[in-house]
NUTI-743666 format. One line per 5 residues: number of its first residue (from 1); their letters; for each residue z, y, x of N, C-alpha, C. Coordinates in steps of 0.02 Angstrom, whole numbers, padded with zeros to 5 digits. Example, Ala and Ser with C-alpha at 12.3 -4.5 7.8 and 13.67 -1.06 7.14 Angstrom:
1> as> 00390:-00284:00660:00390:-00225:00615:00390:-00165:00660  00354:-00112:00642:00357:-00053:00684:00394:00002:00645
//
This chain:
1> xxxxx> -02676:-02226:02637:-02657:-02162:02662:-02650:-02116:02657  -02576:-02066:02633:-02602:-02009:02574:-02561:-01982:02642  -02581:-01929:02651:-02583:-01872:02719:-02653:-01807:02711  -02603:-01734:02662:-02638:-01671:02680:-02694:-01692:02681  -02731:-01653:02756:-02791:-01689:02773:-02794:-01753:02742
6> xxxxx> -02750:-01806:02761:-02779:-01860:02747:-02791:-01877:02633  -02741:-01840:02608:-02735:-01836:02540:-02756:-01745:02476  -02770:-01711:02505:-02750:-01661:02522:-02828:-01682:02445  -02787:-01652:02397:-02839:-01676:02323:-02877:-01601:02305  -02856:-01536:02322:-02901:-01478:02326:-02932:-01454:02357
11> xxxxx> -02947:-01498:02414:-03022:-01474:02467:-03072:-01486:02449  -03103:-01494:02395:-03153:-01476:02379:-03158:-01409:02311  -03104:-01414:02278:-03121:-01333:02248:-03155:-01272:02284  -03190:-01234:02220:-03202:-01186:02246:-03168:-01117:02318  -03184:-01076:02333:-03140:-01043:02362:-03107:-01005:02330
16> xxxxx> -03069:-00962:02333:-03035:-00936:02295:-03036:-00870:02329  -02970:-00856:02393:-02969:-00825:02450:-02951:-00839:02518  -02962:-00767:02561:-02940:-00796:02630:-02888:-00833:02667  -02830:-00822:02649:-02781:-00836:02661:-02759:-00930:02631  -02792:-00945:02583:-02784:-00952:02553:-02840:-01029:02592
21> xxxxx> -02896:-01010:02598:-02962:-01042:02627:-02926:-01058:02700  -02891:-01012:02709:-02877:-01027:02785:-02824:-01064:02804  -02781:-01068:02756:-02724:-01116:02772:-02767:-01162:02744  -02807:-01160:02715:-02843:-01250:02686:-02862:-01288:02740  -02919:-01258:02798:-02961:-01263:02860:-02867:-01291:02883
26> xxxxx> -02814:-01240:02908:-02767:-01283:02939:-02727:-01332:02926  -02730:-01344:02880:-02707:-01436:02851:-02739:-01470:02850  -02800:-01451:02844:-02875:-01524:02856:-02853:-01537:02935  -02840:-01501:02969:-02847:-01484:03074:-02761:-01516:03078  -02718:-01511:03035:-02654:-01524:03025:-02615:-01487:03085
31> xxxxx> -02627:-01414:03075:-02571:-01351:03123:-02554:-01337:03040  -02482:-01380:03025:-02459:-01404:02965:-02399:-01322:02983  -02376:-01288:03039:-02346:-01231:03021:-02410:-01172:03007  -02446:-01159:03033:-02502:-01107:03037:-02512:-01119:02949  -02515:-01171:02902:-02566:-01174:02858:-02499:-01150:02778
36> xxxxx> -02416:-01189:02827:-02399:-01146:02785:-02397:-01075:02793  -02409:-01041:02835:-02423:-00974:02831:-02443:-00926:02793  -02501:-00945:02794:-02553:-00938:02742:-02552:-00944:02690  -02492:-01015:02664:-02508:-01022:02604:-02448:-00966:02573  -02409:-00950:02611:-02333:-00933:02577:-02357:-00855:02576
41> xxxxx> -02409:-00834:02636:-02453:-00739:02614:-02464:-00765:02556  -02529:-00794:02541:-02530:-00836:02482:-02501:-00808:02402  -02455:-00830:02416:-02399:-00812:02356:-02374:-00769:02361  -02378:-00744:02412:-02332:-00649:02435:-02364:-00616:02390  -02449:-00620:02394:-02484:-00583:02361:-02450:-00577:02270
46> xxxxx> -02472:-00641:02232:-02447:-00644:02181:-02489:-00641:02129  -02551:-00632:02141:-02592:-00623:02101:-02664:-00671:02092  -02665:-00662:02048:-02729:-00731:02017:-02799:-00712:02066  -02866:-00767:02080:-02848:-00818:02056:-02817:-00839:02141  -02789:-00907:02135:-02771:-00956:02176:-02684:-00920:02193
51> xxxxx> -02650:-00905:02158:-02599:-00901:02159:-02570:-01003:02139  -02569:-01023:02069:-02529:-01067:02064:-02557:-01160:02120  -02629:-01133:02137:-02651:-01183:02202:-02613:-01177:02268  -02604:-01111:02257:-02564:-01096:02359:-02504:-01136:02347  -02454:-01130:02267:-02407:-01165:02291:-02400:-01247:02280
56> xxxxx> -02484:-01262:02239:-02502:-01325:02253:-02501:-01361:02341  -02525:-01309:02379:-02572:-01322:02422:-02479:-01334:02482  -02461:-01270:02452:-02371:-01286:02522:-02330:-01343:02510  -02342:-01368:02430:-02298:-01433:02443:-02331:-01474:02452  -02387:-01489:02463:-02432:-01539:02521:-02403:-01539:02589
61> xxxxx> -02375:-01457:02622:-02362:-01459:02670:-02297:-01481:02682  -02258:-01469:02640:-02174:-01479:02621:-02190:-01592:02634  -02238:-01600:02609:-02223:-01676:02586:-02253:-01707:02650  -02299:-01666:02688:-02281:-01684:02765:-02243:-01703:02781  -02224:-01655:02783:-02121:-01630:02846:-02064:-01676:02812
66> xxxxx> -02094:-01715:02739:-02042:-01757:02698:-01989:-01743:02689  -02006:-01647:02658:-01951:-01629:02618:-01954:-01634:02556  -01977:-01706:02522:-02000:-01708:02455:-01969:-01663:02392  -01900:-01635:02409:-01874:-01595:02337:-01904:-01529:02345  -01919:-01515:02420:-01957:-01455:02415:-02024:-01434:02388
71> xxxxx> -02063:-01505:02415:-02134:-01491:02384:-02117:-01496:02311  -02070:-01538:02262:-02066:-01567:02215:-02058:-01485:02174  -02021:-01447:02221:-02008:-01373:02174:-02093:-01360:02153  -02116:-01349:02230:-02182:-01308:02220:-02244:-01347:02179  -02231:-01395:02192:-02260:-01412:02133:-02271:-01425:02047
76> xxxxx> -02216:-01390:02046:-02183:-01383:01975:-02203:-01313:01955  -02170:-01263:02026:-02231:-01171:02005:-02296:-01184:02006  -02308:-01218:02048:-02392:-01217:02044:-02429:-01245:01973  -02399:-01291:01950:-02411:-01320:01875:-02412:-01270:01822  -02335:-01243:01804:-02330:-01189:01755:-02371:-01131:01780
81> xxxxx> -02391:-01113:01859:-02431:-01049:01843:-02500:-01067:01819  -02531:-01117:01821:-02595:-01121:01827:-02592:-01152:01738  -02563:-01174:01709:-02514:-01183:01631:-02555:-01119:01579  -02525:-01065:01618:-02514:-00995:01593:-02571:-00985:01624  -02605:-00985:01667:-02668:-00942:01655:-02702:-01019:01648
86> xxxxx> -02699:-01039:01617:-02749:-01106:01608:-02813:-01107:01668  -02785:-01105:01714:-02822:-01134:01763:-02818:-01240:01749  -02902:-01244:01732:-02852:-01328:01709:-02876:-01347:01779  -02928:-01343:01848:-02939:-01377:01861:-02885:-01391:01927  -02869:-01335:01944:-02791:-01313:01958:-02693:-01389:01930
91> xxxxx> -02733:-01365:01857:-02681:-01402:01825:-02690:-01481:01845  -02753:-01533:01844:-02780:-01567:01903:-02755:-01615:01940  -02739:-01541:01987:-02718:-01559:02054:-02658:-01588:02049  -02609:-01507:01998:-02559:-01508:02020:-02523:-01593:01980  -02564:-01623:01917:-02529:-01680:01907:-02534:-01741:01964
96> xxxxx> -02590:-01716:01995:-02591:-01792:02042:-02564:-01785:02084  -02528:-01712:02123:-02505:-01712:02169:-02420:-01754:02172  -02397:-01735:02056:-02305:-01748:02035:-02364:-01835:02061  -02412:-01855:02031:-02395:-01907:02003:-02378:-01958:02085  -02414:-01922:02160:-02380:-01948:02200:-02334:-01932:02223
101> xxxxx> -02279:-01902:02225:-02232:-01874:02239:-02191:-01927:02188  -02174:-01942:02111:-02163:-01981:02094:-02160:-02067:02111  -02232:-02085:02134:-02244:-02139:02163:-02195:-02158:02206  -02192:-02100:02243:-02138:-02130:02367:-02071:-02139:02314  -02053:-02089:02265:-01990:-02099:02236:-01970:-02159:02183
106> xxxxx> -02022:-02186:02175:-01998:-02272:02142:-02043:-02247:02074  -02028:-02192:02071:-02030:-02178:01973:-02107:-02165:01935  -02126:-02249:01932:-02178:-02259:01926:-02223:-02274:01847  -02161:-02260:01817:-02207:-02244:01732:-02216:-02152:01727  -02175:-02113:01772:-02162:-02049:01788:-02251:-02018:01812
111> xxxxx> -02268:-02087:01867:-02324:-02068:01885:-02380:-02093:01859  -02373:-02167:01844:-02455:-02155:01803:-02452:-02121:01752  -02418:-02072:01696:-02394:-02032:01654:-02416:-01985:01695  -02432:-01946:01762:-02460:-01873:01775:-02518:-01886:01791  -02543:-01983:01792:-02619:-01995:01813:-02679:-01983:01745
116> xxxxx> -02627:-02018:01691:-02656:-02029:01631:-02675:-01896:01607  -02633:-01882:01628:-02631:-01812:01591:-02660:-01795:01631  -02684:-01809:01738:-02757:-01780:01783:-02793:-01821:01737  -02818:-01863:01703:-02892:-01896:01685:-02887:-01853:01620  -02845:-01833:01561:-02874:-01865:01508:-02879:-01788:01500
121> xxxxx> -02857:-01723:01555:-02889:-01661:01560:-02944:-01623:01582  -02951:-01685:01626:-03020:-01680:01675:-03076:-01693:01614  -03066:-01754:01574:-03111:-01776:01494:-03118:-01743:01459  -03049:-01682:01447:-03052:-01645:01367:-03095:-01599:01384  -03078:-01580:01452:-03115:-01503:01488:-03161:-01519:01521
126> xxxxx> -03211:-01574:01516:-03269:-01611:01567:-03273:-01566:01629  -03236:-01588:01659:-03224:-01547:01727:-03271:-01594:01794  -03283:-01543:01828:-03348:-01556:01872:-03324:-01633:01897  -03374:-01655:01911:-03403:-01718:01968:-03358:-01752:02023  -03328:-01702:02038:-03298:-01706:02114:-03214:-01742:02103
131> xxxxx> -03181:-01685:02040:-03115:-01694:02025:-03115:-01762:01964  -03167:-01788:01968:-03174:-01874:01896:-03186:-01910:01973  -03222:-01899:02014:-03219:-01946:02074:-03153:-01957:02111  -03112:-01866:02122:-03035:-01885:02152:-02991:-01933:02118  -02991:-01917:02052:-02939:-01957:01992:-02973:-02044:02022
136> xxxxx> -03046:-02050:02013:-03020:-02126:02043:-02979:-02141:02117  -03011:-02103:02168:-02977:-02112:02235:-02904:-02105:02205  -02856:-02069:02176:-02804:-02067:02177:-02773:-02120:02140  -02829:-02160:02093:-02764:-02210:02066:-02756:-02236:02107  -02818:-02272:02171:-02816:-02326:02194:-02776:-02308:02241
141> xxxxx> -02768:-02240:02284:-02719:-02228:02330:-02621:-02267:02284  -02631:-02243:02230:-02556:-02248:02190:-02527:-02340:02190  -02620:-02349:02169:-02616:-02449:02175:-02582:-02493:02254  -02602:-02445:02287:-02596:-02471:02360:-02506:-02451:02364  -02513:-02382:02364:-02415:-02364:02358:-02376:-02423:02340
146> xxxxx> -02405:-02439:02258:-02380:-02491:02229:-02396:-02577:02272  -02436:-02576:02294:-02458:-02669:02344:-02487:-02692:02278  -02528:-02670:02218:-02527:-02688:02160:-02585:-02737:02186  -02636:-02782:02198:-02689:-02782:02229:-02743:-02811:02192  -02718:-02837:02117:-02772:-02839:02070:-02813:-02756:02041
151> xxxxx> -02757:-02699:02074:-02784:-02653:02040:-02825:-02621:02085  -02794:-02647:02169:-02816:-02626:02221:-02904:-02664:02207  -02901:-02719:02202:-02963:-02714:02178:-03022:-02732:02146  -02993:-02692:02088:-03025:-02686:02050:-03064:-02610:02043  -03015:-02584:02051:-03024:-02494:02092:-03070:-02511:02141
156> xxxxx> -03052:-02548:02176:-03115:-02537:02243:-03172:-02575:02248  -03188:-02579:02188:-03282:-02633:02160:-03289:-02574:02132  -03250:-02529:02097:-03310:-02451:02068:-03322:-02383:02119  -03296:-02421:02174:-03311:-02370:02230:-03371:-02386:02280  -03401:-02336:02329:-03450:-02373:02359:-03405:-02333:02460
161> xxxxx> -03421:-02354:02504:-03431:-02361:02556:-03444:-02265:02580  -03438:-02236:02591:-03444:-02147:02577:-03485:-02157:02673  -03537:-02112:02638:-03588:-02152:02687:-03590:-02057:02746  -03558:-02017:02696:-03509:-01925:02747:-03439:-01951:02756  -03409:-01912:02794:-03359:-01912:02778:-03314:-01873:02798
166> xxxxx> -03302:-01853:02731:-03240:-01835:02680:-03175:-01890:02691  -03159:-01835:02750:-03072:-01889:02763:-03042:-01903:02702  -03007:-01882:02660:-02977:-01907:02588:-03012:-01970:02573  -03062:-01983:02557:-03082:-02035:02514:-03101:-02082:02559  -03142:-02066:02613:-03135:-02113:02682:-03065:-02155:02704
171> xxxxx> -03019:-02122:02709:-02952:-02147:02737:-02928:-02175:02679  -02950:-02192:02611:-02912:-02188:02544:-02949:-02268:02553  -03008:-02255:02539:-03061:-02336:02542:-03037:-02389:02633  -03033:-02364:02660:-03019:-02388:02739:-02943:-02429:02721  -02904:-02371:02690:-02818:-02409:02680:-02809:-02468:02619
176> xxxxx> -02877:-02460:02585:-02861:-02501:02506:-02891:-02563:02544  -02968:-02573:02580:-02950:-02634:02622:-02915:-02645:02672  -02868:-02611:02705:-02826:-02655:02768:-02766:-02670:02731  -02755:-02649:02657:-02687:-02690:02595:-02756:-02753:02572  -02820:-02743:02584:-02847:-02821:02543:-02826:-02878:02580
181> xxxxx> -02832:-02885:02663:-02808:-02905:02736:-02881:-02914:02745  -02953:-02867:02745:-02988:-02856:02747:-02988:-02805:02809  -02962:-02847:02860:-02954:-02784:02920:-03000:-02766:02984  -03073:-02830:02983:-03086:-02828:03035:-03158:-02738:02989  -03169:-02760:02915:-03212:-02697:02865:-03188:-02636:02884
186> xxxxx> -03124:-02630:02865:-03080:-02575:02902:-03081:-02537:02971  -03046:-02598:03009:-03065:-02580:03093:-03113:-02552:03099  -03169:-02582:03083:-03258:-02569:03111:-03288:-02501:03094  -03236:-02465:03004:-03265:-02401:02984:-03243:-02355:03016  -03145:-02373:03048:-03110:-02314:03093:-03134:-02325:03155
191> xxxxx> -03165:-02363:03178:-03205:-02327:03243:-03260:-02301:03239  -03307:-02281:03180:-03342:-02246:03156:-03314:-02171:03154  -03269:-02167:03109:-03242:-02092:03085:-03206:-02073:03167  -03178:-02102:03209:-03155:-02076:03237:-03156:-02038:03298  -03219:-02031:03331:-03231:-01986:03334:-03286:-01920:03307
196> xxxxx> -03276:-01926:03253:-03292:-01859:03207:-03252:-01836:03173  -03220:-01874:03168:-03113:-01842:03173:-03096:-01798:03222  -03113:-01860:03271:-03077:-01761:03357:-03126:-01721:03351  -03213:-01736:03358:-03254:-01682:03358:-03218:-01628:03303  -03208:-01646:03254:-03192:-01574:03215:-03132:-01534:03219
201> xxxxx> -03071:-01587:03249:-03038:-01578:03266:-02987:-01569:03206  -02981:-01619:03153:-02961:-01669:03113:-02880:-01706:03124  -02838:-01647:03168:-02785:-01655:03220:-02754:-01720:03159  -02738:-01725:03095:-02717:-01742:03074:-02745:-01818:03046  -02799:-01803:02998:-02835:-01869:03015:-02841:-01924:03068
206> xxxxx> -02856:-01874:03122:-02835:-01930:03194:-02793:-01973:03191  -02730:-01939:03180:-02673:-01970:03158:-02663:-02026:03108  -02705:-01999:03071:-02688:-02071:03016:-02760:-02130:03048  -02804:-02098:03073:-02837:-02155:03095:-02828:-02202:03138  -02778:-02157:03190:-02733:-02204:03281:-02689:-02230:03223
211> xxxxx> -02652:-02245:03164:-02596:-02265:03138:-02640:-02341:03112  -02683:-02316:03057:-02725:-02399:03017:-02747:-02396:03081  -02764:-02388:03109:-02806:-02422:03173:-02761:-02456:03215  -02682:-02463:03222:-02652:-02495:03239:-02629:-02554:03216  -02621:-02535:03124:-02615:-02575:03081:-02657:-02652:03073
216> xxxxx> -02734:-02618:03117:-02782:-02680:03088:-02783:-02705:03165  -02757:-02709:03198:-02745:-02694:03274:-02682:-02741:03306  -02652:-02769:03287:-02575:-02794:03307:-02552:-02821:03354  -02625:-02842:03392:-02602:-02900:03474:-02592:-02828:03516  -02649:-02755:03522:-02623:-02707:03579:-02630:-02641:03507
221> xxxxx> -02562:-02624:03472:-02539:-02575:03444:-02518:-02499:03468  -02490:-02537:03541:-02421:-02474:03571:-02477:-02427:03573  -02529:-02401:03633:-02551:-02340:03646:-02603:-02307:03564  -02620:-02343:03526:-02624:-02304:03463:-02574:-02273:03436  -02520:-02308:03423:-02431:-02283:03401:-02444:-02228:03452
226> xxxxx> -02423:-02240:03513:-02421:-02205:03561:-02453:-02131:03538  -02507:-02131:03556:-02541:-02068:03541:-02532:-02029:03465  -02546:-02051:03427:-02523:-02048:03366:-02453:-01995:03342  -02390:-02026:03369:-02320:-01996:03407:-02355:-01929:03414  -02394:-01945:03475:-02392:-01886:03517:-02410:-01829:03486
231> xxxxx> -02465:-01840:03424:-02511:-01803:03407:-02477:-01781:03345  -02436:-01839:03328:-02365:-01789:03261:-02323:-01754:03280  -02303:-01755:03312:-02234:-01721:03323:-02226:-01649:03344  -02295:-01624:03378:-02312:-01584:03399:-02296:-01523:03325  -02298:-01550:03256:-02308:-01519:03188:-02275:-01528:03142
236> xxxxx> -02229:-01579:03169:-02180:-01656:03126:-02190:-01667:03059  -02270:-01700:03072:-02289:-01766:03011:-02212:-01798:03002  -02183:-01808:02952:-02165:-01872:02938:-02203:-01928:02882  -02208:-01897:02824:-02200:-01953:02785:-02268:-01975:02784  -02313:-01956:02833:-02389:-01998:02852:-02379:-02086:02894
241> xxxxx> -02284:-02081:02928:-02273:-02145:02959:-02240:-02178:02883  -02192:-02135:02866:-02157:-02154:02797:-02207:-02195:02732  -02261:-02194:02734:-02306:-02196:02664:-02345:-02245:02681  -02305:-02282:02751:-02347:-02354:02777:-02264:-02398:02781  -02238:-02390:02755:-02179:-02417:02722:-02187:-02478:02794
246> xxxxx> -02146:-02543:02787:-02100:-02576:02828:-02164:-02605:02881  -02225:-02586:02867:-02258:-02610:02901:-02255:-02589:02958  -02245:-02501:02958:-02252:-02466:03035:-02170:-02469:03062  -02127:-02492:03023:-02068:-02499:03050:-02067:-02525:03138  -02089:-02574:03164:-02117:-02642:03206:-02151:-02599:03253
251> xxxxx> -02184:-02590:03233:-02232:-02525:03266:-02183:-02458:03319  -02168:-02438:03264:-02087:-02386:03290:-02046:-02402:03346  -02010:-02461:03326:-01976:-02498:03376:-02030:-02482:03432  -02059:-02530:03454:-02086:-02526:03486:-02101:-02460:03546  -02105:-02394:03509:-02144:-02360:03543:-02054:-02321:03555
256> xxxxx> -02012:-02353:03535:-01959:-02322:03584:-01955:-02333:03660  -01983:-02370:03694:-02003:-02405:03755:-02012:-02350:03760  -02044:-02311:03763:-02093:-02238:03788:-02051:-02180:03788  -02038:-02141:03874:-02015:-02108:03853:-02036:-02067:03833  -02096:-02030:03841:-02149:-01978:03785:-02120:-01982:03705
261> xxxxx> -02123:-02033:03712:-02112:-02051:03621:-02049:-02060:03595  -02014:-02091:03634:-01930:-02114:03622:-01915:-02095:03552  -01875:-02012:03578:-01842:-01980:03533:-01859:-01965:03439  -01929:-01971:03449:-01967:-01938:03408:-01988:-02027:03343  -01987:-02083:03384:-02017:-02140:03341:-01935:-02150:03318
266> xxxxx> -01877:-02133:03355:-01803:-02140:03346:-01794:-02097:03270  -01813:-02032:03259:-01779:-01999:03220:-01852:-02021:03150  -01892:-02043:03175:-01961:-02082:03098:-01900:-02140:03066  -01888:-02200:03127:-01866:-02227:03074:-01776:-02246:03050  -01755:-02169:03062:-01658:-02171:03052:-01704:-02130:02980
271> xxxxx> -01748:-02096:02961:-01768:-02025:02903:-01788:-02072:02847  -01816:-02149:02885:-01897:-02160:02842:-01836:-02200:02774  -01778:-02235:02798:-01744:-02279:02764:-01803:-02338:02746  -01817:-02367:02813:-01868:-02419:02804:-01799:-02504:02785  -01815:-02536:02753:-01794:-02619:02728:-01776:-02653:02790
276> xxxxx> -01704:-02679:02788:-01701:-02703:02863:-01741:-02754:02903  -01751:-02795:02834:-01802:-02874:02855:-01843:-02879:02901  -01870:-02803:02907:-01904:-02785:02970:-01897:-02821:03035  -01819:-02800:03033:-01809:-02807:03135:-01810:-02895:03144  -01837:-02935:03088:-01870:-02997:03132:-01917:-02991:03175
281> xxxxx> -01967:-02944:03136:-02028:-02946:03207:-02026:-02910:03247  -01957:-02875:03248:-01979:-02810:03302:-01981:-02850:03362  -01947:-02886:03409:-01938:-02902:03451:-02020:-02925:03485  -02043:-02949:03449:-02103:-02987:03459:-02160:-02937:03475  -02130:-02867:03474:-02188:-02808:03463:-02167:-02767:03513
286> xxxxx> -02125:-02760:03536:-02082:-02741:03583:-02119:-02743:03641  -02145:-02672:03662:-02187:-02680:03759:-02148:-02721:03805  -02195:-02762:03843:-02178:-02815:03894:-02115:-02768:03931  -02081:-02804:03975:-02005:-02772:04008:-02071:-02754:04076  -02048:-02712:04118:-02063:-02689:04174:-01996:-02677:04235
291> xxxxx> -02032:-02714:04272:-01983:-02694:04335:-01982:-02608:04363  -01888:-02600:04385:-01894:-02529:04399:-01902:-02494:04449  -01951:-02456:04425:-01996:-02430:04495:-01940:-02369:04505  -01902:-02324:04589:-01874:-02276:04606:-01935:-02229:04580  -01920:-02180:04613:-01934:-02102:04603:-01951:-02121:04687
296> xxxxx> -01902:-02121:04716:-01900:-02121:04795:-01943:-02153:04834  -01988:-02195:04823:-02041:-02274:04825:-02110:-02200:04816  -02111:-02152:04767:-02151:-02105:04769:-02174:-02089:04829  -02251:-02073:04845:-02278:-02024:04882:-02264:-01939:04888  -02288:-01898:04898:-02296:-01847:04878:-02357:-01799:04827
301> xxxxx> -02413:-01864:04847:-02474:-01838:04796:-02447:-01885:04709  -02420:-01912:04742:-02405:-01979:04684:-02343:-01913:04629  -02301:-01900:04667:-02255:-01842:04646:-02263:-01790:04612  -02312:-01752:04649:-02361:-01710:04601:-02407:-01703:04558  -02423:-01802:04551:-02456:-01816:04482:-02414:-01802:04437
306> xxxxx> -02348:-01830:04433:-02305:-01850:04411:-02285:-01793:04366  -02264:-01719:04402:-02250:-01639:04375:-02275:-01626:04351  -02369:-01651:04347:-02410:-01625:04314:-02436:-01668:04239  -02417:-01721:04230:-02391:-01761:04181:-02351:-01738:04141  -02245:-01715:04172:-02229:-01687:04152:-02233:-01646:04108
311> xxxxx> -02283:-01606:04129:-02286:-01530:04086:-02357:-01530:04056  -02363:-01577:04043:-02414:-01571:03979:-02500:-01548:03996  -02487:-01589:04085:-02559:-01557:04107:-02617:-01612:04079  -02673:-01610:04074:-02743:-01632:04031:-02765:-01660:04116  -02801:-01699:04117:-02844:-01736:04185:-02893:-01699:04189
316> xxxxx> -02907:-01637:04150:-02965:-01607:04165:-02910:-01523:04199  -02839:-01502:04174:-02831:-01483:04217:-02809:-01489:04285  -02806:-01538:04256:-02759:-01582:04359:-02823:-01583:04412  -02867:-01607:04398:-02933:-01608:04429:-02918:-01555:04472  -02955:-01481:04407:-02945:-01427:04426:-02891:-01384:04497
321> xxxxx> -02854:-01403:04456:-02773:-01404:04517:-02760:-01427:04582  -02792:-01488:04585:-02801:-01525:04633:-02866:-01495:04702  -02912:-01473:04668:-02968:-01483:04681:-02989:-01565:04686  -03010:-01589:04639:-03009:-01685:04637:-03060:-01696:04588  -03110:-01756:04613:-03149:-01768:04552:-03096:-01805:04501
326> xxxxx> -03115:-01791:04440:-03100:-01807:04372:-03064:-01876:04383  -03119:-01929:04392:-03130:-02008:04388:-03073:-01994:04436  -03064:-01981:04492:-03006:-02021:04541:-02954:-01984:04504  -02953:-01941:04476:-02875:-01916:04462:-02868:-01965:04400  -02926:-01976:04349:-02908:-02034:04326:-02868:-02095:04360
331> xxxxx> -02910:-02127:04367:-02874:-02190:04414:-02802:-02187:04432  -02791:-02116:04466:-02734:-02120:04496:-02693:-02114:04454  -02685:-02086:04394:-02644:-02091:04373:-02655:-02155:04320  -02692:-02185:04314:-02683:-02260:04267:-02617:-02313:04328  -02633:-02283:04403:-02616:-02343:04427:-02531:-02323:04429
336> xxxxx> -02510:-02240:04429:-02470:-02198:04428:-02429:-02238:04347  -02455:-02224:04309:-02444:-02263:04227:-02407:-02333:04230  -02455:-02368:04259:-02466:-02437:04281:-02381:-02467:04318  -02358:-02391:04353:-02318:-02406:04402:-02238:-02390:04362  -02239:-02350:04330:-02177:-02295:04300:-02174:-02331:04223
341> xxxxx> -02210:-02340:04200:-02218:-02413:04130:-02247:-02353:04097  -02293:-02297:04086:-02275:-02253:04009:-02353:-02213:04040  -02379:-02213:03949:-02459:-02184:03969:-02464:-02118:03981  -02529:-02098:03989:-02530:-02028:04054:-02606:-02020:03977  -02631:-02039:03953:-02683:-02019:03930:-02707:-02007:03876
346> xxxxx> -02614:-01993:03834:-02612:-01959:03750:-02660:-01881:03748  -02646:-01865:03813:-02625:-01790:03809:-02736:-01813:03803  -02783:-01827:03817:-02831:-01831:03795:-02852:-01842:03715  -02816:-01870:03717:-02848:-01881:03621:-02830:-01815:03553  -02780:-01784:03612:-02746:-01724:03553:-02794:-01670:03562
351> xx> -02842:-01662:03505:-02884:-01602:03485:-02845:-01517:03483  -02873:-01487:03520:-02864:-01396:03497:-02813:-01392:03430
//
């Protein structure tokens, strides 16, 4: 999956200046608006080092918002600055980002040429091992975008399962496994990585993992997609879903059956320009119909719980408000959820 935190290729580079570094942290955590503010402050300072990289980093934010023309502008500007300043690692990053953008716009030859530029520059200037490794990861990512199975298999053989949790590397690896149909392997790794991502408050990584888990578990994908949408809509993540292509469409259609995510799911479907043939499988993945439950049939305690949920209260908040054991609150909310046909646990998965 390509995604900020998901595929930001500059995260392993040395630090430049405080605003840029804080922006990188926000980007990894999926706080897109905060990240954009920090990168814009770095650009406003207008001096080296980090000036070109700030433009590239800001392009990542706009890519996540699916504002591809704006992303293209900042990539081109960042490349121009890094070429003028002869900052070669930043140029490599810029070429990678340009390759991905060309790829998603269907310009395959342009994407291949940009990756060749990144590779050649890395070799010619004897740049770091990290940059070399990242080039291989991005070439694998582009092969996944193209659904080039032979290329995916060939490139995956050169990589090893990450022993540590590097969000970019890990998610590209699991995404490649899914593309090859090795869903059990991918699911096992994703289950290991999700608690780490939540613990580190990597919101964007959590969204990516939830989406990948949904794609590996089509029997019960809806809670995973609902949680992913709930996390994503706060920061307006869009490309993170669009990058999955037509596989994501039936899951987004199914998410329209849940009040909390219906509008956001509809917006993603309408803006992503997905292919129409996926409508064939939409109905099979729709959530089961539930008998309507009148709110008038709820007692006072249930109405109070419903009010808390609609106001975005967490389980812990509700337990404290009502002076009830946490487990009792969870049980009652699950029963209420079952009656009304919506999920009440998504707020528990969201990192602060």
